[in-house]
N, C-alpha and C positions, 0 to 999 in steps of 0.2 A: 552846127545848126540843128536844133531839135525839130523832130517832125512827128505829128500825129496823123494817122489815117482813119477816116470815118467811112465805113461802108454803108451806103444808104443815105439819101437826101430827103427822107421823109421828116415828119415832125420830130421824132426821136433823134435822128441823125443831125438835124439842124440845131436843136437845143444843145446836143453834145458838142458840136463843132463851135458853137458860141462860147461855151465855158472853156473848152480846150484852147481857144485862141488867146486866153489870158495867160497861159503857161508855156505854150510852144511857139517857136519862131514861125513854124509853118504848119498849117492844117490843110490836109488834102481830103476832099470829099469825093468818093468814087460812087457813081450812080449808073445803073444799067439802063435807065430810061433816058429819053430826050426830054428836057424840061423846057416847055414852050409856054411860058407865062402861066396865067391862072386858068389852066385847062386840066381836066381829068386825065390821068395817065395810067398805063397798063399796070404799073407796079403798085398802085394804090386803088384797087378795085372798089373799095368802100367810098372813094371820093365822089362817086355818082349817087351816094345816098346821104341822108341827113346825118350831120355830125354835130356833136355838142362839145364845146370847150367849157368845162366846168369853171366856176369863178376862181378856184384855187389855181388852176392852170393859167387862166388869164392874168392873175396877179403875178405869177412867176414870169410870164411872157413880158409884163410890164417892167419887172425888175431887171430882166436881161435886155429888153428892148424898150427903153422908156418912150412913151408917147405913141406906141404902136396901136393901141386901142383907138385913140383919137384919129390916127392916120387912116385906119381902116373905116372908121365911121365917116370921115370926110370923103372917102372913096365910094361910099354908098352902103356900107354894111350897117344894118339896123342895130341899135343898142337900146336895151331896156332893162328895167328891174325884172328879175326872174319870175315874179308873181304879179307884176303890174304890166299889162300889155302882153302878157304871156299866160296861157291857161295850162295848168297841169291837172291831169286826172289820174287817180290811182283807184283801182277796183271800181271804176265808173263814177267815182266821187271827185269833184273838183277841189283841189287844195285851195284853202281860203285865200282869196286875192288880197294881199297886204304887202306893204313895203318890207323888204328884207335886207336892203343894203348890198345885195348881190347883183352883179352885172351880167346880163346875158348878151354876149357878142354874137350876132347872128350872121357871121361871115361863112361863105361856103368853104369847104375844105381846100379846094384849089386856090381860092383867094387868100386864105390864111397862110397856106404853105408858101405861096409865091412872095407874099410880104415878108415873111420871116427869112426866106432865102435871100431876098434882096438885101436885107440888113446884114445877114451873115457874110455875104460875099463882099460887102463894103468894108469889112474889118481887115486890117493889115495882115498879110501872110495867109489868108484863106483862099484856096483855089478849088475849083470844081472840075472834075473829069466826067463827062457824060458818055453814055453808050459804052461803058467799061464794066466788066463783071468780075468779081472776086471768085477764085477757084480753089484757094487754099491758103494756109499759113506757112510762113518760113520760120524756122527755128527748131528747137527741141525742148529743153527744159524751160527756156524762155522764148517768147515770140519776138522775132526781130523784123517782121515785115509781112507782106501779103503777096501772093502770086495771082496774077490775073489770068482770065480764060485765054487771052491771046499770047500767053507765054511770058509776058513782062513781069518783072519782079520789082516791088516797091519797098525800099527799106523804111522802117518806122521805129521810133522809140515806144510808140503805143498804137495799137490797132483797136478800134471800137467797132463792134458789129451791131449795126442798127438796121439790118436788112429785113426785119419784120418776122412774122410768124413762120415763114418758110425758111428761116435761117438754117444754114448748114454748119454752124459753129460746132455742134457736137461731133459731127463727122470729121471736121478739120482737127479738132483736139484729139480724137481717137487716132487719126493718122500720124500724129506726133507722139503717140504713146501715152496720152493723158486720159483720164477717166471721163466718161460721159456724165452729164448731169441726170439725176432722176427727173421723171415727169409726173405731173398731176393733171388730171383731166376731169372736167364735169361737162358731159355732153347734153346739149339742149336742143339740137337740130332746129336752129332758128333759120327762118327764111324771110327775106323781105324784098319788096319790089318798090321802086321809086319812079316818080314822074314829075316833071316841072310844069307849072301852070302860070299864066299871066295873072298878076295880082291887081285887084282894084281896091281903092281905099275903103269901100263899104264891106268888104269880105270880113267875116268874124267881127263885125261892128268896129273895125279898125284895129283890133288886136293883132299882134305880130307873130304869134306862135301858138300852137296847141300841141300838147304832148299827152298821148293816151297810153297808159301802161299796158304791156303785153304779158299775158299769162296763159298757160295751157288751157285750152277751151275758150279763151276770150281773145279776140283779135285786138290789135293795138296799132299804133303808129304815131307819126309826128308830121306836123306841117309847120315850117318855119319860113319867115320872109327873108329873102336873100337880096343881095345887091342886084340892081337892075329891075326892081319891082316884080320879082318872081316868087311864087310859092314853090318850095321843094317839099313834096309830099312822099313820105315813106310809110308803106303799110307793112305789118309784120305779123307773124304767127309762129308758134313754137311747136316742137315735137312732131315735125312733118306737116303741120297744117299751114302751108305756105300760101301767100297771096299770088294770084295769077298775073301773067303779063299781058293777056288779051285786054284791050282797053275797056270793053264792056264788062268783062268779068272783074277787072280791077275796080270799077265803079261799084259793082254789086258787092265786092268784098268790103269796100269802104262803108257800105250801108249796114254791115254787120257789127261795126264797132259799138261799144256800149253808149257812146255819146255821138251826136250827129255832126260835130264840128268839121271833121275831115271830109265827111261825105258831102257836106254843103260846098266845100271848095271844089272837090273832084266833079261834082255834078254841074256846077255853074261856071267854073273858070275855063278859060281857053288853054288847052294843052299846048305845050311847047315842044314836046318830044314824045317818043314811045316809052312805055314802061320798061324799066331795067331791073333784072332780078339779081339777087345775091344770096348765098347760103353760108351759114356759120355753123359749123358742127358743135363747137363747144369751147369753153374756157380752157386754156392751156398754160401751165406754169412749169418752167424748167428750173430746177433747184440748183442754180450755180452757187447759191449761198451755202449749200451743203457739200460742195466739193472739198475733199481733204487737202488738196494741193493744186489750186488753179495756177496755171503758169503766168508769170509776170509778162507784161507787155501786151496783154490781150484782155478786153472787157466786152461784155454783152449787155445791151440795155434795150428798152422799148419792148415792142411786141416779141422780139427775138427771145426775151426772157419771160415775159408774162403777157398773155393775150386774154382779154376779159370779154365777157358777154357784152356786145356793143349796145344792148338795150339800156345799160347804165351809164354810158358815155364817159367811161373812166380813163380810156386809153391815152389820149393826148395829155391829160392832166398828170397821170402817173408817170408818163415819159418825162414831163417837165420836172417832176419831183426827183426822178432818178438823175436828171442833169444837175440838180442842186447837190445831190449826194456825190456825184462825180466831182463837182467843184470843190466840195469839202475835202476831197482826197488829194487834190493837186498840191504841189507840182509833180509828185512821183507817186501815182496811185498804186496801192497794193490791192490786188484783186480781192483778197479776203475782206479787207476793210471796206472796199466799195460795195461788195455784194451784201455785207452786213448792214450797211447804211441804206442801200437801195431796197432791201428786204422790208424795211419798216413801212414805207407807203404801199408797197406791193401787198404786204399781208393785210393791211387795212382794207384795200380795195377788193382783194381776193375774198376775204371773209364776208364783206358786205354783199357782193354779187353772187357768190356761190351759195351762201346760206339762204339768200332770197330765192334762188332757183331750187334748192333742195327742199323747200317748203312744199313742192308739188310732187305727188307720188310718181308721176311719169318720168321724173328726172332721176337717173341712177347715181348713187354715190353714198358714201358713209355719212350717216346722220348721228351726230353726237347729242348727248343729253342736253348739253349747254345750247347747242344749235336749235333743238326742239323748243326749249324754253324761250329763247330769244325770238324764235319764229312765231311762237304763240303770242308774244307781246307785240311784235312789230305788225302782226296782222290786224291789230286794233288801231294802229296809227292812222290809216286813211280816214276812218270815221272822225277821229279827233282833229286831224289836220283840216278836214272839211269844215268844221264848225269853229275851230279855235285858232286865232291868228298866232298865238305864242307857239303852239305846236307846229303850225305850218312853217313858221320861220326856223324853228329848230330842225325840222325835217329837211328843209331846203339847204340849210347850212351843212348838214351832214351829207346830203346827196351831192352838193358841190365841193365836197372834200375840204371845206374851210373849218369844219369842226369834226372831232372824232365821233364815231358811232356811239360811244359811251355817253355822249351829251344827251342822247335821247332817253337815257336811263336816269338822268338827274332827277331828284325827288320832285321838284316842282313840275317838270315835264311829265314824269310818270304819273303823277296824281291826276293831271289834266287828261292824259290818255285813258287811264282806268275809269275816271269819272264819265268821260264821253262814252266809253263802252258800256258802262252800267246804265246810263241814261238811254242809250239805244235799245238795250235789252228790255228795259222797263216800259218802253212805248210799243213793243210788239204785242 
């Protein structure tokens, strides 16, 4: 009887378990936390903050779990077009409100994770062990199982590490005599603070969300409507300029955003909890795709392989794309093949987020000539997207990972972007 072991029951681990259940008789998910319904848990600290499932991630979720969007909507999660009933601001300018065909599913991270977990555990052969922690791998040239912190050993034909950014996989591989992956980092010293509020229908004139871009020197944040008629408000700042946790100072910080939408909620709505902080040092990519000889029987995915600046909301969607890459490698995944396939969506998201961050002088990192040219062009997109529905749609498709970044360079879109930029200069 074949068995796969998945370490971690977060979004990445659950997507992995779902596809592995198609090829293995038994899939065992090992999770260090206690999973108690749709509640935030220690192992997912960002669950207390605004999350965004980009539409490409939602599409993959629907492919793996048909009908889940409708199920979540029926349970109270708001659903809307990303630019209808939802406000997006970039550089203080609102992206033109227009139909995009992209769906924004505004479920909280705990609600989304619990719904996926329920679906995964309903599959034949899938089992969950809670309050158990992996401590190392078993094997030598190939991995044949995992050793737990309590001394137990679990044999496996495949072990998948989805334990997140704090993954110890590199140490475990080194202990077996294998090479560690190289790492790439782009530090942004992002801080954010979140608070829940009671929502009333008249807030934001009935709109369901507002997203304000965060850049060095300019505060940002998000407010999204969640199940239970709640606002989830997250305020954010980069390069050490972090929002406070004191309720009065939290409101004052909201007043410094370039548009008043979030401040209006914070000022007028009934708070439901105290402000909660989180700090994100920077994007991190572990280059398992460059290992000369990764051992068979062991794979790494999700934040354990690539952790992105959460301002761009790419993490859950890229984890879903990696799960599809894993599916393509079944029934007997070769590490090099999987990492090569997984590197494709990772590279797209990494370039999008890190190049955007590297446009700012305070962010340290190597700036290529191509990156500077692309950065100069993309800095013109907010103005065009503010006035032009076609550019707005193209931008949101790219941001939602349903279209490649190169689509913004298509001649028809580039002409609109450059025309809007020239028009703006001529009116000054």
